[in-house]
C-alpha positions as CSV (number, residue, x, y, z in Angstrom):
1,M,-46.9,17.2,-35.3
2,A,-44.5,19.5,-36.9
3,R,-41.7,18.2,-39.3
4,I,-38.6,19.6,-38.0
5,A,-35.1,19.4,-39.7
6,V,-31.9,20.0,-37.6
7,I,-28.8,20.9,-39.1
8,G,-25.7,19.4,-37.2
9,A,-25.6,17.0,-34.6
10,G,-23.5,18.9,-32.0
11,M,-24.5,18.9,-28.3
12,G,-27.0,22.0,-28.5
13,A,-28.7,20.5,-31.6
14,M,-29.2,17.2,-30.1
15,A,-30.5,18.8,-27.0
16,A,-33.0,20.7,-28.8
17,A,-33.8,17.7,-31.1
18,A,-34.6,15.4,-28.1
19,R,-36.7,18.0,-26.5
20,L,-38.8,18.6,-29.7
21,A,-39.2,14.9,-30.1
22,V,-40.5,14.6,-26.8
23,A,-43.0,17.4,-27.6
24,G,-44.5,15.1,-30.4
25,H,-42.7,16.5,-33.5
26,R,-41.1,14.6,-35.9
27,V,-37.2,15.4,-36.2
28,V,-34.7,14.6,-38.5
29,V,-31.1,15.6,-37.8
30,Y,-28.7,16.1,-40.7
31,E,-24.9,15.8,-39.9
32,R,-22.2,16.2,-42.7
33,A,-19.7,14.2,-40.6
34,A,-19.9,10.5,-40.0
35,T,-20.7,10.9,-36.3
36,Y,-22.4,13.2,-33.5
37,G,-21.0,15.5,-30.8
38,G,-19.5,18.4,-32.9
39,A,-16.7,19.7,-30.8
40,V,-17.1,16.9,-28.1
41,G,-14.6,14.6,-30.1
42,R,-12.7,11.6,-29.5
43,F,-9.3,10.2,-30.7
44,E,-8.4,6.7,-30.5
45,R,-5.3,4.6,-31.3
46,D,-3.4,1.6,-29.8
47,G,-5.7,1.3,-26.8
48,F,-5.5,4.7,-26.0
49,A,-8.3,7.3,-26.3
50,F,-8.5,11.1,-25.8
51,D,-11.3,13.6,-25.6
52,T,-10.4,16.2,-28.0
53,G,-12.8,19.0,-26.8
54,P,-14.0,19.9,-23.3
55,G,-12.3,17.7,-20.6
56,L,-15.0,18.5,-17.8
57,L,-18.4,19.3,-17.4
58,H,-19.3,22.5,-15.4
59,L,-23.1,23.0,-14.3
60,P,-24.3,19.5,-14.8
61,A,-27.8,20.5,-13.8
62,V,-28.3,21.6,-17.5
63,Y,-27.9,17.9,-18.8
64,R,-29.8,16.3,-15.6
65,D,-32.9,18.5,-16.7
66,L,-32.7,17.3,-20.2
67,F,-32.7,13.8,-19.2
68,V,-35.6,14.7,-16.8
69,K,-37.6,16.5,-19.1
70,T,-36.7,13.6,-22.1
71,G,-37.3,10.3,-20.3
72,K,-37.5,8.2,-17.3
73,E,-33.8,7.4,-17.0
74,P,-31.9,10.3,-15.1
75,L,-28.5,11.6,-16.5
76,E,-26.7,9.4,-13.8
77,A,-28.3,6.2,-15.1
78,C,-26.9,7.0,-18.6
79,V,-23.5,8.3,-17.6
80,D,-21.1,7.5,-14.8
81,L,-20.7,11.0,-13.5
82,V,-18.3,11.7,-10.8
83,Q,-16.9,14.7,-9.1
84,V,-13.2,15.5,-9.7
85,D,-11.4,16.3,-6.5
86,P,-9.2,18.4,-6.4
87,A,-11.2,20.3,-9.1
88,A,-7.6,21.6,-10.3
89,R,-4.0,22.1,-9.4
90,H,-2.3,25.4,-10.4
91,V,1.2,25.5,-11.1
92,F,2.2,29.3,-11.1
93,A,5.1,31.1,-12.9
94,D,7.2,31.5,-9.5
95,G,6.7,27.6,-8.9
96,T,4.0,27.8,-6.3
97,E,1.5,25.3,-6.4
98,V,-1.9,24.9,-5.1
99,S,-4.7,22.4,-5.4
100,L,-8.2,23.6,-5.1
101,P,-11.0,21.1,-3.6
102,N,-14.2,20.8,-5.6
103,A,-17.1,23.0,-4.9
104,S,-16.0,24.2,-1.5
105,R,-15.4,27.9,-1.0
106,A,-14.1,27.4,2.6
107,G,-11.7,24.7,1.5
108,V,-10.5,26.9,-1.5
109,V,-9.9,29.8,0.8
110,S,-8.0,27.8,3.0
111,A,-5.7,26.1,0.1
112,L,-5.0,29.6,-1.2
113,G,-4.1,31.1,2.1
114,E,-1.7,28.1,2.9
115,A,-0.1,28.4,-0.5
116,L,0.2,31.8,-1.2
117,G,0.1,33.5,2.3
118,A,-1.6,35.3,4.8
119,G,-4.9,37.4,3.2
120,A,-4.7,35.6,-0.4
121,G,-7.4,33.2,0.6
122,E,-9.8,35.8,2.0
123,R,-9.2,38.0,-0.8
124,W,-10.3,35.2,-3.4
125,G,-13.3,34.2,-1.2
126,D,-14.3,38.0,-1.0
127,F,-14.1,38.0,-4.9
128,L,-16.2,34.9,-5.1
129,V,-19.0,36.7,-3.2
130,R,-19.2,39.5,-5.7
131,A,-18.8,37.1,-8.4
132,R,-22.0,35.5,-6.9
133,E,-23.7,38.6,-7.0
134,A,-22.8,39.0,-10.9
135,W,-24.2,35.6,-11.5
136,D,-27.4,36.2,-9.6
137,R,-28.1,39.4,-11.9
138,T,-27.0,37.6,-15.2
139,R,-28.1,34.1,-14.9
140,R,-31.5,34.3,-16.3
141,P,-31.1,36.8,-19.1
142,L,-27.9,35.0,-20.1
143,L,-28.5,31.3,-19.8
144,E,-32.2,30.6,-19.1
145,E,-34.2,33.0,-21.3
146,P,-34.5,33.9,-24.9
147,L,-32.2,36.8,-25.8
148,W,-34.1,40.1,-24.5
149,P,-35.4,42.2,-27.4
150,N,-33.8,45.4,-25.3
151,W,-30.5,43.5,-25.1
152,Q,-28.9,46.7,-25.0
153,V,-29.6,46.8,-21.2
154,L,-27.2,43.8,-21.0
155,A,-24.5,45.6,-23.2
156,E,-24.4,48.7,-21.2
157,R,-24.8,47.6,-17.5
158,E,-21.7,46.0,-15.8
159,P,-23.1,43.5,-13.3
160,Y,-20.1,42.6,-11.5
161,P,-20.0,45.0,-8.0
162,A,-16.5,46.1,-8.5
163,L,-14.8,47.4,-5.3
164,R,-14.1,51.3,-5.3
165,Q,-10.4,51.9,-5.4
166,R,-9.1,55.5,-4.4
167,R,-5.8,56.4,-6.3
168,L,-4.3,59.8,-6.3
169,L,-7.4,61.6,-5.4
170,R,-9.9,59.6,-7.9
171,T,-12.0,56.8,-7.5
172,R,-11.7,53.9,-9.8
173,T,-13.4,50.4,-10.2
174,A,-12.5,47.5,-12.2
175,R,-14.0,47.3,-15.7
176,T,-12.1,44.4,-17.1
177,L,-11.1,41.1,-15.5
178,A,-7.5,42.0,-15.6
179,E,-8.3,45.1,-13.8
180,V,-10.4,42.8,-11.0
181,G,-7.1,40.8,-10.8
182,A,-4.6,43.6,-10.4
183,W,-6.5,46.1,-8.2
184,E,-8.9,43.7,-6.0
185,L,-6.9,40.4,-5.8
186,A,-3.5,42.1,-5.2
187,D,-1.1,38.9,-5.9
188,P,-0.1,38.2,-9.4
189,R,-0.7,34.6,-8.6
190,L,-4.4,35.2,-7.6
191,A,-4.6,37.4,-11.0
192,A,-3.1,34.4,-13.1
193,L,-5.8,32.0,-11.6
194,L,-8.5,34.5,-12.3
195,E,-7.3,35.1,-15.9
196,S,-6.8,31.8,-16.7
197,H,-10.8,31.1,-16.7
198,A,-11.1,33.7,-19.3
199,L,-8.2,32.3,-21.5
200,A,-9.5,28.9,-21.2
201,Y,-12.5,30.2,-23.5
202,G,-10.4,32.2,-25.6
203,L,-11.0,35.6,-24.1
204,D,-8.3,38.2,-23.4
205,P,-8.6,39.2,-19.8
206,H,-7.4,42.7,-20.7
207,T,-10.6,43.4,-22.8
208,A,-13.1,41.1,-21.1
209,P,-15.6,42.5,-19.1
210,A,-15.5,42.3,-15.3
211,S,-18.8,40.4,-15.4
212,A,-16.5,37.3,-16.8
213,A,-15.9,36.7,-12.8
214,V,-19.2,34.5,-13.2
215,L,-16.6,31.8,-15.0
216,P,-14.7,30.8,-12.0
217,Y,-17.7,31.4,-10.1
218,M,-19.5,28.5,-11.8
219,E,-16.7,25.9,-11.4
220,H,-16.2,27.0,-7.6
221,A,-20.2,26.7,-6.9
222,F,-21.1,23.9,-9.0
223,G,-18.1,21.8,-9.2
224,A,-16.2,20.0,-11.9
225,W,-17.5,16.6,-13.2
226,Y,-16.0,13.8,-15.2
227,P,-18.0,11.0,-17.0
228,R,-16.2,7.7,-16.7
229,G,-14.9,7.0,-20.3
230,G,-14.4,11.0,-20.9
231,I,-16.6,13.8,-22.2
232,R,-17.4,11.9,-25.2
233,E,-19.7,9.5,-23.1
234,L,-22.0,12.5,-22.4
235,A,-22.4,13.0,-26.0
236,R,-23.2,9.3,-26.5
237,A,-25.8,9.5,-24.0
238,V,-27.4,12.5,-25.3
239,H,-27.5,10.9,-28.8
240,E,-28.9,7.6,-27.5
241,R,-31.6,9.8,-25.5
242,C,-32.4,11.3,-29.0
243,V,-32.5,8.0,-30.7
244,A,-34.9,6.6,-27.9
245,R,-37.0,9.5,-28.6
246,R,-37.4,8.5,-32.3
247,V,-35.1,11.3,-33.6
248,E,-33.9,10.1,-37.1
249,F,-30.1,11.0,-37.8
250,V,-28.7,11.0,-41.3
251,F,-24.9,11.2,-41.3
252,G,-22.6,12.0,-44.3
253,A,-25.6,14.4,-45.3
254,E,-24.3,18.0,-45.9
255,V,-27.0,20.8,-46.0
256,V,-26.1,23.2,-48.9
257,S,-29.2,25.6,-48.5
258,V,-32.1,26.3,-46.6
259,T,-35.5,26.3,-48.5
260,E,-38.2,28.8,-48.3
261,K,-41.8,29.2,-49.1
262,D,-43.8,32.4,-48.6
263,G,-40.8,33.8,-46.8
264,R,-40.9,30.9,-44.3
265,A,-38.2,28.3,-43.7
266,A,-39.7,25.0,-45.6
267,G,-36.9,22.7,-45.4
268,V,-33.4,21.8,-46.4
269,E,-31.6,20.9,-49.5
270,L,-28.6,18.3,-49.4
271,R,-25.6,18.3,-51.4
272,D,-26.7,15.4,-53.2
273,G,-29.8,17.2,-54.6
274,T,-32.0,15.8,-51.9
275,V,-34.8,18.3,-50.7
276,A,-36.5,17.5,-47.3
277,E,-39.6,19.4,-46.3
278,A,-39.9,20.9,-43.0
279,D,-42.1,23.3,-40.9
280,F,-39.1,24.5,-38.7
281,V,-35.4,24.2,-39.5
282,V,-32.8,24.6,-36.6
283,G,-29.2,25.1,-37.1
284,G,-26.2,26.7,-36.3
285,P,-23.9,28.7,-36.2
286,P,-25.6,31.9,-37.4
287,Q,-23.2,32.7,-40.1
288,L,-23.8,29.4,-41.7
289,L,-27.4,29.9,-42.0
290,E,-26.9,33.2,-43.6
291,S,-24.8,31.6,-46.1
292,L,-27.3,28.7,-46.4
293,T,-30.2,31.4,-46.8
294,G,-28.3,33.7,-49.0
295,R,-29.1,36.4,-46.6
296,D,-26.7,39.1,-45.3
297,S,-28.2,39.2,-41.9
298,L,-30.7,37.1,-40.2
299,Y,-31.5,39.4,-37.6
300,E,-33.5,42.9,-37.5
301,G,-31.9,46.0,-36.7
302,D,-28.7,46.4,-34.6
303,A,-28.7,42.8,-33.2
304,P,-25.5,41.4,-31.5
305,E,-22.9,40.7,-34.2
306,S,-23.0,37.1,-35.7
307,H,-18.9,37.3,-35.9
308,P,-18.1,37.9,-32.1
309,A,-14.6,38.9,-30.9
310,S,-13.8,35.5,-29.6
311,L,-13.7,34.4,-33.3
312,T,-10.1,34.9,-33.3
313,C,-9.1,32.0,-30.9
314,G,-8.9,28.2,-31.3
315,K,-7.2,25.3,-29.6
316,V,-4.4,23.4,-29.8
317,V,-4.7,20.0,-28.3
318,V,-1.9,17.4,-27.8
319,C,-2.9,13.6,-27.0
320,L,0.1,12.2,-25.3
321,A,0.5,8.3,-25.1
322,L,2.7,7.6,-22.2
323,R,4.5,4.5,-21.3
324,G,4.6,3.9,-17.4
325,P,1.7,4.0,-14.9
326,R,-0.1,7.0,-13.6
327,E,1.5,7.8,-10.3
328,P,-0.7,7.4,-7.0
329,G,-2.2,10.7,-6.2
330,A,-1.9,12.4,-9.3
331,V,-4.4,15.3,-9.9
332,H,-7.1,15.1,-12.8
333,R,-6.5,18.4,-14.0
334,T,-3.5,20.9,-13.7
335,V,-3.0,24.4,-15.0
336,V,0.4,25.2,-15.9
337,H,0.5,28.9,-16.0
338,T,2.8,30.9,-18.3
339,T,5.8,32.2,-17.2
340,D,5.8,35.2,-19.4
341,Q,2.1,37.0,-19.1
342,A,3.5,39.7,-21.6
343,D,4.2,37.1,-24.4
344,E,0.9,35.4,-23.8
345,M,-0.9,38.5,-24.3
346,T,0.5,38.6,-28.0
347,L,-2.1,36.2,-28.8
348,F,-4.7,38.6,-28.6
349,E,-2.6,41.7,-29.9
350,I,-1.3,40.4,-32.7
351,G,-2.4,37.0,-33.3
352,R,0.8,35.0,-32.5
353,P,0.9,31.8,-30.5
354,A,2.5,32.3,-27.1
355,T,6.2,31.2,-26.9
356,R,5.4,30.3,-23.3
357,P,1.7,29.3,-23.2
358,T,-0.7,28.5,-20.3
359,V,-1.2,24.8,-20.7
360,W,-4.2,22.5,-19.2
361,V,-2.9,19.3,-18.5
362,D,-5.8,16.6,-18.2
363,R,-4.6,13.3,-16.7
364,P,-8.0,11.4,-15.7
365,D,-7.5,8.1,-13.7
366,D,-9.8,6.2,-16.1
367,P,-8.8,2.8,-17.3
368,L,-11.4,3.1,-20.3
369,L,-8.9,5.5,-21.8
370,R,-5.7,3.5,-21.7
371,P,-4.5,0.0,-22.8
372,D,-3.5,-1.1,-19.3
373,E,-2.3,0.2,-16.0
374,D,1.4,0.4,-17.5
375,H,0.4,3.2,-19.7
376,E,-1.4,6.7,-19.3
377,S,-3.5,8.9,-21.4
378,V,-3.0,12.6,-21.2
379,V,-4.1,15.6,-22.9
380,L,-2.6,18.9,-23.3
381,T,-4.6,22.1,-24.3
382,A,-3.8,25.6,-25.1
383,T,-5.5,28.5,-26.4
384,V,-4.2,29.8,-29.7
385,P,-5.0,32.1,-32.7
386,S,-7.7,30.7,-35.2
387,L,-6.8,30.1,-38.8
388,A,-7.7,33.7,-39.5
389,H,-4.8,35.1,-37.7
390,H,-2.2,32.3,-37.8
391,D,-1.3,29.6,-40.5
392,W,-1.5,26.4,-38.7
393,T,-0.7,24.8,-42.1
394,A,2.8,26.2,-42.4
395,Q,5.4,23.4,-42.4
396,G,6.2,22.4,-38.9
397,A,4.0,24.9,-37.1
398,P,1.9,22.3,-35.2
399,D,4.7,20.4,-34.2
400,A,6.7,23.4,-33.1
401,F,3.9,24.8,-30.8
402,A,3.3,21.2,-29.5
403,D,6.9,21.1,-28.3
404,R,6.4,24.2,-26.2
405,M,3.1,22.7,-24.8
406,V,4.9,19.8,-23.9
407,A,7.9,21.7,-22.3
408,A,5.3,23.6,-20.3
409,A,3.5,20.7,-19.1
410,E,6.7,19.0,-17.9
411,R,6.5,21.7,-15.2
412,A,3.8,19.4,-13.8
413,I,4.8,16.2,-14.7
414,P,8.6,15.9,-14.3
415,G,10.1,13.4,-17.1
416,L,7.2,13.7,-19.5
417,R,9.0,13.7,-22.7
418,E,11.0,10.5,-21.8
419,R,7.7,8.7,-21.5
420,V,6.1,9.8,-24.7
421,L,5.3,6.9,-26.9
422,W,3.6,8.9,-29.6
423,R,1.5,12.1,-29.8
424,E,-1.3,13.5,-31.9
425,V,-1.3,17.3,-32.4
426,R,-4.7,18.8,-33.4
427,T,-5.1,22.5,-34.4
428,P,-7.9,24.8,-35.5
429,V,-7.4,23.1,-38.9
430,D,-8.8,20.0,-37.6
431,T,-11.3,21.8,-35.5
432,E,-12.8,23.6,-38.7
433,R,-12.8,20.3,-40.8
434,E,-14.7,18.4,-38.2
435,T,-17.2,21.0,-36.9
436,G,-17.3,23.5,-39.6
437,A,-16.6,26.4,-37.2
438,E,-15.1,29.2,-39.1
439,G,-11.4,29.2,-38.8
440,G,-11.2,26.6,-36.3
441,A,-12.4,28.9,-33.8
442,V,-14.0,27.9,-30.2
443,P,-16.9,30.2,-29.0
444,A,-17.0,31.8,-25.4
445,P,-20.2,32.2,-23.2
446,A,-22.3,35.1,-23.6
447,L,-21.5,38.0,-21.4
448,A,-22.9,41.2,-20.1
449,G,-21.3,44.6,-20.9
450,V,-18.7,45.9,-23.3
451,G,-21.1,47.2,-25.8
452,G,-22.7,43.9,-26.3
453,T,-19.4,42.6,-28.1
454,L,-19.6,39.3,-26.2
455,L,-23.4,38.7,-26.6
456,R,-24.5,36.0,-29.0
457,P,-27.3,36.5,-31.6
458,A,-30.6,35.5,-30.6
459,N,-32.1,32.2,-31.3
460,S,-35.0,33.5,-33.2
461,T,-34.3,35.0,-36.7
462,R,-35.9,37.3,-38.9
463,V,-37.2,34.1,-41.2
464,P,-40.1,32.7,-39.6
465,G,-39.5,28.9,-38.6
466,L,-35.8,29.3,-38.8
467,F,-33.9,29.1,-35.4
468,T,-30.1,29.0,-34.3
469,V,-28.9,26.7,-31.8
470,G,-25.2,26.0,-30.3
471,G,-22.2,27.7,-29.1
472,W,-22.2,30.5,-31.7
473,A,-26.0,31.6,-30.8
474,H,-27.3,32.7,-27.6
475,P,-26.3,31.7,-24.7
476,G,-22.8,31.1,-26.2
477,G,-20.2,28.4,-25.9
478,G,-19.4,25.7,-23.4
479,L,-21.2,22.4,-22.8
480,P,-23.6,24.1,-20.0
481,H,-24.4,26.8,-22.5
482,A,-25.0,24.7,-25.5
483,G,-27.5,22.6,-23.6
484,M,-29.5,25.5,-22.5
485,S,-29.3,26.8,-26.2
486,G,-31.2,23.6,-27.2
487,A,-33.8,24.1,-24.3
488,L,-34.4,27.7,-25.5
489,V,-35.0,26.8,-29.1
490,A,-37.1,23.9,-28.3
491,G,-39.4,26.5,-26.2
492,L,-39.5,28.9,-28.7
493,V,-40.6,26.4,-31.3
494,V,-43.1,24.7,-29.0
495,E,-44.5,27.6,-27.3
496,G,-43.9,30.4,-29.7
497,P,-42.3,33.7,-29.2
498,D,-43.9,34.5,-26.2
499,F,-41.7,31.8,-24.5
500,R,-39.7,33.0,-21.7
501,G,-37.6,30.5,-20.6
502,S,-37.8,27.5,-17.9
503,Q,-39.4,28.8,-14.3
């Protein structure tokens, strides 16, 4: 039985901790905050409750596998998990609206054709076929296996089978997601639908590789799921599974260094001077572990960068406590697309928040999130520059941007402003304070192509016994990817460097 110290109680770290405990190891989690979950946060006031991180779960099989492998009770016995239908309603710049059914390619094709006109649904359906091919090519190396030593193969090859376009006596193929939308979908509304999946993860559609097509494919293929009580309920269930497997949690315990002995990770030192010995140390993000070990790099040679391009983006979340009931037939999630795409691209070009941002509106029909049936809990989310590029501490900056988000959301909920009892505005400042993420940034999933700039550092490091887990390590950000990161780290600890992922 090995002693394992885990730094942080994020979703990836807890997923690793539960699996390692089941393997017979003694696992202790040290979390500097007062609670678990990392970015899967919760804000509560006056009987209202709000998810301040992800609002929906995609690819639930990752967490089903975690619960199957760590105990007798399946995920659905611990969380009331339901499919959201429709998966999302989209309000486009020209006022066109479409609601897309959950996990139904035929239904999506039909809905898009009816809303956007002849041929639109078929073009999207054909795109999803190509996106599936990219998914099939990258699923194992980017989600289910440790990062390959020859990761450059993933960096150089574009897995998306772009259509060949003849223009002015030359042939071209889409290399970025924006080019896929412009050249293959041939409708600005379909292009906006496609690009919104990249924007949701803080990726610039004009530089994100065509392989980012896997992001909308995941939603369409595996559906959108919601745990009753909010995504925070998923974090609670994972934490309780850890406790049931005898994982020990120490909250309010900030790790200030990783101790080493004979060139190997040997434990952690806490802010109060306590030194906890361990045979393995698991933590993240990689840049944090670099500071805790005093090393410039934890990786050999030309490994993927520890500070990827998506470090520039974070989230503003506006929690709205509304008077008046949720109207019958209201949709759980609405994406209100920007009316000025050029303005929104300044987010990536010069690090300025959009004047007319794309806004995700979450309106769960969940009595656990509101004080009574005469009120409603709503969450607005927008992608913004991180603290590295914008001063979110400036007087009035959070409220000014929140006003723009509410104005955009009113295109989906008429009369929204008149219903607001109060609101809570959360910016990258809050993300950095609560999760420790540098600049309050939010990590994106790992993607193939573009020279490896969107790959994540490997879970194994050059320090024997030290492993990285979570959204800033392979395979990247998002709830499914965090869960797989935990599975990969557990496999590497238990089976050693020859571990090649689940079969």
